[in-house]
C-alpha positions in Angstrom: 88.8 72.2 65.3 86.2 71.0 67.8 88.7 68.3 69.0 91.4 70.8 69.6 89.1 72.9 71.7 88.0 69.9 73.8 91.6 68.8 74.2 92.7 72.3 75.2 89.9 72.4 77.9 90.9 69.0 79.3 94.6 69.9 79.5 93.7 73.3 81.1 91.6 71.4 83.7 94.4 69.0 84.4 96.9 71.8 84.9 94.5 73.6 87.3 94.0 70.4 89.3 97.7 69.8 89.6 98.3 73.3 90.8 95.6 73.0 93.5 96.8 69.6 94.7 100.2 71.2 95.4 98.6 73.4 98.0 97.7 71.1 100.9 97.2 73.9 103.5 100.4 73.2 105.4 102.5 75.9 106.9 105.5 74.8 104.9 105.8 76.8 101.6 106.3 74.3 98.8 106.2 76.5 95.7 106.4 74.0 93.0 109.7 72.5 94.0 111.3 75.5 95.6 113.2 74.6 98.7 112.6 76.8 101.8 114.2 77.2 105.2 113.4 79.1 108.3 115.9 80.8 110.6 116.3 83.1 113.5 119.4 85.1 114.6 120.0 85.7 118.4 122.9 87.1 120.2 124.7 89.6 122.4 126.6 92.7 121.5 129.4 94.0 123.8 132.3 96.4 123.8 135.8 95.0 123.7 135.9 94.8 127.5 132.8 92.5 127.5 130.3 95.2 128.7 126.9 94.9 127.0 125.9 97.7 124.6 122.3 98.9 124.5 120.6 100.4 121.4 122.9 98.8 118.7 120.9 98.4 115.5 121.0 94.9 114.1 119.8 94.3 110.6 119.5 90.7 109.6 119.3 90.1 105.8 116.7 87.5 104.9 117.5 87.1 101.3 119.8 84.1 100.4 121.9 86.4 98.2 122.2 89.2 100.9 120.5 91.8 98.8 118.6 94.4 100.8 114.9 93.7 100.8 112.6 95.6 103.2 110.0 92.7 103.1 112.6 90.1 104.0 115.0 91.9 106.3 114.5 92.3 110.0 115.8 95.3 112.1 116.0 95.0 115.8 117.9 96.8 118.6 119.9 95.4 121.5 118.3 95.7 125.0 120.2 97.0 128.1 121.9 93.6 128.4 123.2 93.8 124.8 120.8 91.0 123.8 118.8 90.8 120.6 116.6 88.3 118.7 115.3 88.6 115.1 111.9 87.4 114.1 111.7 83.9 112.5 112.5 84.4 108.9 111.9 82.4 105.7 114.3 82.1 102.8 114.8 79.9 99.8 118.2 78.8 101.2 120.9 79.6 103.6 123.7 81.1 101.6 125.0 84.6 101.8 122.9 86.2 104.6 124.6 88.6 107.0 123.8 90.4 110.2 124.9 94.1 110.4 125.7 95.9 113.7 125.5 99.7 113.8 125.8 102.2 116.6 123.0 104.7 115.9 122.9 106.7 119.1 126.4 108.0 119.1 128.0 108.6 122.6 124.8 107.7 124.6 125.8 104.0 125.1 129.3 104.5 126.3 131.0 105.8 123.2 130.8 105.7 119.4 131.3 102.2 118.1 132.4 101.0 114.6 129.9 99.3 112.4 130.6 95.7 111.5 128.9 92.7 110.0 129.1 88.9 110.1 128.1 86.1 107.8 125.5 83.7 109.2 127.6 80.8 108.0 130.3 82.1 110.4 128.0 82.0 113.5 127.3 79.2 115.8 124.2 77.4 114.5 121.9 74.6 115.4 119.0 72.9 113.6 115.8 73.1 115.6 113.4 71.6 113.1 114.1 68.7 110.8 113.9 68.7 107.1 110.7 67.5 105.4 110.6 67.3 101.6 111.3 70.7 100.1 111.4 72.2 103.6 115.1 72.3 104.7 114.3 72.8 108.4 114.6 75.6 110.9 118.0 76.9 112.2 119.0 79.2 115.1 122.1 81.3 114.6 124.0 82.8 117.6 126.1 86.0 117.3 128.5 87.2 120.0 129.9 90.5 118.7 132.4 92.7 120.4 132.3 96.2 118.8 135.4 98.3 118.7 135.2 102.0 119.7 135.7 104.6 116.9 139.0 106.5 117.1 138.9 110.2 116.6 
C-alpha cells in the first residue's frame, strides 16, 4: 500500500514536470502537439466599375472549420479607399476560413450592394514567417472583391 502511494506521487511529479517543460515561454503556442498558424487578411472592396466602396463590413472567420466564434472572428470596415486589414489571427490550421463582405449602410456608399463571401484558400496568399516545429508559420491573404449592386 505504501509502495503504491510513493509510486503514485513519483508519477504525478513526473507528469507535472513534463507539462511545465512544454511551456518554454515562447510566443508560439505549442499545446501538446497541436499545430498552430497565424494569418492576416487584407484587401480592397470595389463596385463592379472599380470604384472603392467605404463602410463595407468584413468579417474574417478565424476558426479552421469556419464556425462563427466571437473570440476568434474579426470584424472590420473598409476605409474611404475600400481598403481593410484584419488583425493577426491564430488558428489550429488553415482550412475552411472565409471572409464575408456585407453592405451595412444601405444607399450611403453609392448604392445597396449584395453580400458575398470568399474562401481564404481562393485568395492570393504568401507565407511571411517560416514554419518551426508545431508552428506552421504566418500567412497574409489578399482579397480583391468587386461587389454587385442589388437589383430592386
